Residue, then its C-alpha position, 0 to 999 in steps of 0.5 A: m522538476n517541481p519538488v513542492r508539487g511532487i510532495a503536495l501530490k504525494v501527501t494528497a494521495i496518502a490522505l485519499f488512500s486513508i479516506m478510502a481505507a476508512l470507507i472500507k472499514a465503515t462497511a467491513d462489518t457486513v461487506p466481505a473483503g472480496q466484494a470490497v476489493f471489487f468495488r475498489s478496483f472496478f470503479a478505480l478502473w474507469v478513473i484510470l481509463a479517463w486519466l489515460a485518455m486525457r493524457g493521450d496514453l491509452s495506447s501505452g496504458l493498454k499495451a502489455n509486453n509482459k502479460m504473465g507478469h501483469v497477471w502475477r502482479g495482480v494476483i499478489g497485489t489483490t491478495s494483499m488488498a483483500l487481507n488488508f480490507a479484512a483486517l480493517g474490520l477487526l483492528p483500529l485503523p491506526e493499528v492496521t496502518a502501523i503494522g502495514y509499515a512492515a511492507p517497505l522493510l520486507t521489500v528490502v529483505f525480498a530485494a536481496m533474496f529475489l533480485g540479488e540486490e546488495v543489502r549492507a549492514f546499515r540497511l539490515t540494521a534499520v530493517g531489524i529496528g523497524l521489525i522490532g517496532v512492528v513487534i511492539v505494535l502487535w505484541p498486545r494483540l498476541t494474547i496467549f492467555d486471553e481466550s475471549p472472542e474479541a482477543a481471538l479476532a484481534t489476533v486474526g486481524v494482526l495475522l491478516v495485516l502481516g500477511s498483507a504486508v508480506f504480499r505488498a512487499l512481494a508486489q513491490i519486487h514484482i513491480r521492479q521487474l515489470v517496469q523494465t518492460d512495461e509503462t507505469s500506466a500499463i501496470v496501474f491499469y492492468f492491476s485494477l483490471t486483474a483485481t476486478c476479475l479476481s475479486l469476482l471469484t469470491l462471489p460464491f462465498g457470501w457477497v451481500v446486497p449493500t444498503l444505499s449508504q454502504a453502496l455509496m461508500l464502496i463506490a466512493a472508495g473505488l473512485i477515491g482510490g483511483f484518483a489517489q493512484i493517479m496522484l501517487t503515479s504523477c508525483y514522481r514526475f515532479a520529484p525524485a522518489s527519495v524526496v517524496a518517499p518519507f511522506d508515506y508516513a503521513s498516513m499515520l497522522f491521517a489514520l490517527v485523526i480519522g480513527y479518532v473522529w470517525f471510529d472513536e479509536v484511541p491509540t495505545g502507548a504501545m501502538l504509538a511507540g512501535a509506530s514511531i520506531v518503524i517510521a524512524a527505521g523507514i526514514m533511515i532506509i530512505w536516507r541510505e537509499r538517497q546517499l547511495g543514489l548520490k554516490r552512484g550519480k557521481a560515479r557515472p557523471n557522463v552516463t546519458p538517460q539512455g544508458 
């Protein structure tokens, strides 16, 4: 284990994902979300393939034990990605990031609903607090009496991000099941492959010929996304999930800086306050998971890695 290296990889991955989102946002005015998903997935696919080849993991990375599981994970994850990309064209980057923090909160709820995981009062309270934070972020956008086109589009953007968070949480539940039968490398590879194929289904719905600058940004988004996925996967080789998980929230710092410098987006007080509450709730859940993990470890001191 090398926790410092694990944390460095996680923070770098989060920074790269933030840059990727900014590149998608920069093209969102003219490039449809489905087309953006294609570029993000297709060019990431080659980076992942090269990574698997360098590690000598092509055989495990291409082996799918649960074929339909990968298909459903791809459908759910691609839907989340497309909704998020569409929202980036309607809302500021920090706001999309803040509302997206609902995903790990919903994962706790869905784990109890679909996987039968025990969720006690502490985590339920943290989830409730976090969801209040999400409501604070999105409340100014739910303008019932403002009938302007801008307000209507912002409301649509909020709904898209919330939908993306729901599907991302469902994807996490599905991944928890997939890791029981398939290697992580296979899950990463087949998600990119499935997302590439599914995105082509949106071709009849208005793909455009991007300008040179747009094409370069979209290709860069795919390549950067691929490298970010590799770093995210690799960080868990050097540090426990409970150690690196809190650094997910570094994405807010990157989103604030990128949004201000690139898109002239100034965060509102409500957005910052709500995001702070959501982040605090998320860290509470991570802390609780770590405490429970330590207790389980003490209760099973003689258990081998093979079980």
